[in-house]
PATOR-863710 format. One record per residue: residue in three letters; x, y, z of N, C-alpha, C in turn. Coordinates in steps of 0.001 Angstrom, whole numbers, m for minus. Layout:
N
NODE code  n.east n.north    n.up ca.east ca.north   ca.up  c.east c.north    c.up
NODE  ala       X       Y       Z       X        Y       Z       X       Y       Z
...
***
This chain:
116
NODE code  n.east n.north    n.up ca.east ca.north   ca.up  c.east c.north    c.up
NODE  met   35177  m12275   61419   33700   m12365   61209   33188  m11572   60227
NODE  pro   32457  m12210   59208   32037   m11196   58087   30758  m10260   58621
NODE  arg   30526   m8939   58080   29338    m8049   58161   28469   m8548   58055
NODE  ser   27199   m8688   58862   25937    m9411   58757   24711   m8256   58304
NODE  val   24416   m8476   57037   23258    m7250   56917   21992   m7923   56666
NODE  asn   20841   m7581   56735   19739    m7925   56403   19094   m7654   55054
NODE  ala   19754   m8401   53969   19357    m7730   52748   17752   m7949   52488
NODE  val   17410   m9111   52952   16036    m9189   52830   15140   m7997   52922
NODE  ala   15179   m7441   54299   14568    m6417   54544   14936   m5001   53814
NODE  ser   16222   m5135   53384   16695    m3660   52703   16042   m3894   51191
NODE  arg   16051   m5023   50712   15442    m5061   49421   13928   m5189   49440
NODE  ala   13169   m5399   50636   11754    m5248   50368   11480   m3805   50869
NODE  arg   12314   m3096   51427   11856    m1677   51598   12234   m1092   50275
NODE  arg   12946   m1246   49379   13334     m691   48340   12217    m702   47417
NODE  lys   11815   m2395   47209   10777    m2553   46457    9340   m1870   46404
NODE  lys    9268   m1850   47758    7946    m1182   48447    7961     492   48037
NODE  ile    8805    1084   47697    9115     2706   47505    8836    2369   45928
NODE  leu    9624    1534   45230    9767     1323   43659    8312     922   43242
NODE  lys    7499     135   43962    6235      m33   43788    5222     969   43648
NODE  leu    5494    1866   44621    4674     3229   44807    5045    4281   43630
NODE  thr    6160    4130   43254    6650     5224   42172    6265    4717   40574
NODE  lys    5733    3630   40699    5249     2876   39101    4561    4124   38461
NODE  gly    4836    4111   37464    4157     5299   36402    4613    6474   36588
NODE  tyr    5749    6651   37058    6283     8202   37259    7349    7930   36053
NODE  phe    7839    9277   35547    8637     9254   34367    9974    9222   34476
NODE  gly   10711    8594   33465   11853     8445   33474   12744    7666   34976
NODE  arg   13774    8378   35360   14225     7450   36281   13890    7457   37326
NODE  arg   12681    8531   37568   11891     8378   39078   11135    7030   39231
NODE  lys   11191    6342   38339   10131     5327   38547   11111    3871   38764
NODE  asn   12426    3662   38597   13234     2629   38794   14546    2829   39200
NODE  val   14995    4252   39536   16645     4439   40014   16133    4570   41751
NODE  trp   16698    3820   42583   16183     3894   43791   16263    5373   44654
NODE  thr   17410    6088   44341   17603     7399   44963   16526    8232   44623
NODE  val   16347    8337   43193   15590     9277   42455   14378    8945   42840
NODE  ala   13999    7624   42664   12528     7074   43085   11964    7725   44623
NODE  lys   13339    7245   45550   12890     7605   46998   12715    9225   47010
NODE  asn   13573   10043   46762   13445    11364   46783   12433   11983   46045
NODE  thr   11616   11703   45021   10219    11944   44272    9262   11382   45258
NODE  trp    9404   10140   45739    8146     9711   46587    7938   10823   47846
NODE  glu    8989   10904   48336    9306    11640   49834    8709   13030   49546
NODE  lys    9089   13487   48225    8453    15130   47895    7074   14993   47576
NODE  gly    6541   13913   46799    5299    13809   46946    4255   13866   48288
NODE  gln    5000   12908   49357    4163    12917   50248    4212   14408   51160
NODE  gln    5153   15309   50786    5160    16494   51370    4021   17429   50675
NODE  phe    4103   17425   49161    3274    18309   48710    1622   17696   49347
NODE  ala    1685   16190   49194     m31    15716   49672    m428   16195   50971
NODE  tyr     767   16319   51886     387    16795   53239     m30   18085   53332
NODE  arg    1008   19185   52468     682    20333   52292    m665   20888   51879
NODE  asp   m1020   20300   50508   m2368    20485   49941   m3320   20022   50646
NODE  arg   m3487   18884   51313   m4566    18766   52102   m5025   19754   52896
NODE  lys   m3918   20463   53390   m4147    21940   54385   m4812   23007   53281
NODE  arg   m4072   23098   52424   m4473    24212   51360   m5869   24255   50747
NODE  lys   m6314   22640   50659   m7576    22357   49852   m8860   23031   50639
NODE  lys   m8771   23051   51723   m9706    23853   52817   m9739   25296   52318
NODE  gly   m8733   26072   52170   m8630    27263   51783   m9322   27462   50411
NODE  his   m8603   26510   49341   m9537    26638   47926  m11037   26552   48255
NODE  phe  m11686   25691   48953  m13058    25586   48791  m13591   26808   49698
NODE  arg  m13001   27070   50655  m13861    28484   51307  m13862   29542   50084
NODE  ala  m12639   29766   49405  m12451    30858   48300  m13693   30785   47583
NODE  leu  m13963   29556   47048  m14827    28939   45962  m16338   29455   46628
NODE  trp  m16241   28868   47730  m17766    29248   48366  m17971   30662   48191
NODE  ile  m17154   31732   48740  m17046    32983   48801  m17482   33664   47274
NODE  gln  m16653   33213   46336  m16940    33545   44813  m18660   33488   44326
NODE  arg  m19100   32047   44927  m20344    31723   44521  m21293   32527   45249
NODE  ile  m21177   32801   46576  m21965    33327   47371  m22031   35111   46658
NODE  asn  m20900   35635   46449  m20784    37024   45710  m21408   37070   44472
NODE  ala  m21437   35860   43568  m22106    36200   42570  m23743   36083   42663
NODE  ala  m23925   34971   43433  m25583    35301   43859  m26118   36580   44340
NODE  ala  m25146   36808   45171  m25683    38212   46136  m25839   39387   45122
NODE  arg  m24823   39534   44240  m24756    40622   43199  m26046   40497   42230
NODE  leu  m26639   39362   42278  m27767    39215   41272  m28889   39699   42417
NODE  glu  m28825   39978   43408  m29984    40160   44269  m29653   41656   44475
NODE  gly  m28552   42321   44181  m28089    43752   44325  m27643   44214   45571
NODE  ile  m26645   43115   46382  m26094    43227   47251  m24677   42874   47234
NODE  ser  m23762   43414   47702  m22270    42648   47754  m21900   41675   48653
NODE  tyr  m21095   40794   48774  m20770    39588   49422  m20689   40246   51123
NODE  ser  m19513   41178   50754  m19671    41912   52386  m20298   42511   53057
NODE  lys  m21322   43076   52220  m22507    43805   53044  m23353   42579   53168
NODE  leu  m23604   41332   52724  m24569    40687   53073  m24168   39784   54132
NODE  ile  m22621   39484   54305  m22319    38807   55554  m22279   39528   56676
NODE  gly  m22140   40990   56632  m22451    41999   57915  m23635   41953   58080
NODE  leu  m24760   41959   57160  m25947    42333   57516  m26679   40901   58213
NODE  met  m25929   39798   57702  m26353    38699   58324  m26066   38553   59843
NODE  ala  m24536   39004   59956  m24206    39075   61246  m25196   39963   62609
NODE  lys  m25299   40859   61955  m26571    41758   62882  m27611   41276   62897
NODE  gln  m28421   40529   62021  m29453    39872   62221  m29493   38380   62858
NODE  asn  m28256   38185   63003  m27758    37097   63995  m28146   35819   63143
NODE  ile  m28234   35500   61841  m28219    34781   60912  m27181   33760   60505
NODE  gln  m26928   32714   61421  m25879    32002   61499  m26014   30519   60625
NODE  ile  m25651   30852   59427  m25277    29755   58195  m24101   29934   57689
NODE  asn  m23296   28886   57789  m21816    28973   57300  m21702   28950   55532
NODE  arg  m20697   29439   55475  m20549    29664   53708  m20547   28681   52869
NODE  lys  m20583   27178   53416  m20439    25961   52676  m22118   26143   52335
NODE  val  m22626   26076   52991  m24143    25986   53276  m24940   27228   52308
NODE  met  m24298   28249   52501  m24642    29450   51637  m24570   29227   50346
NODE  ala  m23232   28707   50101  m23206    28434   48424  m23597   27391   48072
NODE  asp  m24071   26531   48599  m25209    25502   48244  m26115   26067   47680
NODE  leu  m26946   26980   48897  m28082    27558   48246  m28144   28628   47211
NODE  ala  m26810   29107   46922  m26908    29994   45890  m26886   29258   44832
NODE  val  m26321   28033   44646  m26305    27478   43388  m27558   26577   43061
NODE  asn  m27850   25699   44229  m28752    24425   44045  m30235   25344   44392
NODE  his  m30510   26162   45328  m31654    26646   45760  m31730   28074   45601
NODE  pro  m31935   28891   44500  m31633    30068   44505  m32963   30917   44816
NODE  asp  m34012   30021   45227  m35027    30689   46121  m35003   30844   47367
NODE  ala  m34394   29841   48018  m34077    29964   49475  m32910   30915   49513
NODE  phe  m32140   30906   48444  m30869    31958   49146  m31540   33345   49078
NODE  lys  m32621   33676   48187  m33320    34784   47984  m33976   34986   49427
NODE  ala  m34269   34304   50017  m35260    34173   51351  m34283   34680   52333
NODE  val  m33073   34080   52323  m32060    34576   53152  m31627   35680   53134
NODE  val  m31540   36376   51849  m30972    37632   51718  m32158   38703   51926
NODE  lys  m33128   38234   51998  m34481    39237   52316  m34290   39321   53994
NODE  lys  m34468   38244   54256  m34124    38235   55720  m32986   39232   56454
NODE  ala  m31936   38848   55787  m30815    39644   56300  m31035   40892   56069
NODE  met  m31574   41418   54901  m31859    42730   54754  m33122   43690   55774
NODE  gly  m33462   42609   56284  m34720    43198   57424  m36015   43229   56749
NODE  ala  m36288   42742   55597  m37638    42901   54585  m38349   41574   55147
***
């Protein structure tokens, strides 16, 4: 009895991956094994970088807060320490937004943290 394989499903599986790799350079778009490996690696990078993205944004917020705080004559670390002492609980995302878009509100927070 001949060996039975489900060629329809196999071809559909391959076509699905090749469709996802459309636009890649060279053999990455049309050779099955190369395309599959490239696509799988891309999925790994996407998963990893979704996690890294959060750290990148936190670093950006800290840089923005530090720049605005130094215009007020205080460093980032001292500002965060004073805010903790004064029990001012504003997260870095909001502080960075205040620093960029609402400088007067940021100044008010800095003055409140300094105890003035």
